[in-house]
Steps between C-alpha positions, in 0.01 A plus 500: 500500500638837399464740789478810272215349294314384811529834668396675173195280481409572863536874448297486178217302666498734798477800271214364291300378804572841650424437874597852602270653240219267617517625857237780461260258320540232762451744791190647335341164418573343837397800706152358544632154604554399860867580585543150642428351156702735281826310527321172415341658199833641375670159533207331325495746211880473455468120488223529246717726287799272541297196384380690190843612406643155570240349270610726214863437580456119482263487208603820328670334201194285439288811504735662250499193278121474512471860382781451244715772656876503461758588762598803293147643486461435876823682573395806301149499641631461852735789458213722373269399786768558762580838345133607522477377861821694585348816348198463726733468800688815401184692405223355719137565421360781716200286596725228652303202610171681540354308209502180709207447734472188711218438743582261785821299522704498178549155353737433209391813312634767502782429747650182359381591149589748357687684776768226554459248213413750230560483126857631537590236758345220289684626193825511696482141624407385148793693363746350751399145419476551123852649484674241714270201576786295633530723807135469608596401855709816525204705388272325749748591775507860385118503501491367857744765619305776323171383649659486847611860454146597395352324802735679743455841344120469485489348844659817638315727253351736758825531697697564179256762379507679835878483520582612144211726435313540174758716323796267572294194404402661171863607432626147566240349274602735219860402553404135465306596184819656360696178561218293347505725198868422437435127544205517259708676237773235541245222444353678201838551338591136565177392334560720201859377467382140504239581236765662276729198535213273408433703183868489407513120554197464278672707229239779506 
């Protein structure tokens, strides 16, 4: 296992699941829930999200084959999606999470999906497996670490929000968005380079 690749995968998964950016949404949606149950709900939703992402990680290549998608197209599409997600992190919508209304205790939606296991996270695990399927156990380990980070951050969401304050939290999220932008561009360029090499090999 290459430490640099493993760490890069962990950082990428943490960025796309964005636990720090999810803090305001989780606090808002769990405010009406009994404080004694909030930690259990967070753990449950993180486990749901982990199971969903693990499913796509294990069966991702079959999904791609079923839809007749190539690794090259997945790499380019993943780079584009991550770039759009990064832009939303850098330039957040002024309405925030106000568009989500949950009555009673949240279950699966919207906490596990789409806040944690959203389209960008699913695309990322598919991209990891499609690019290097022989290292699937490494990617599973990276996913486990990233989900553990999400569980810890969200478990202490209220304390973190009180300690950092809204401005610092927003600034840190935009910094993570900037890092994710660079990673998205790198993926996009790698996909384009692979596409060009494929054209050259085909004599086009």
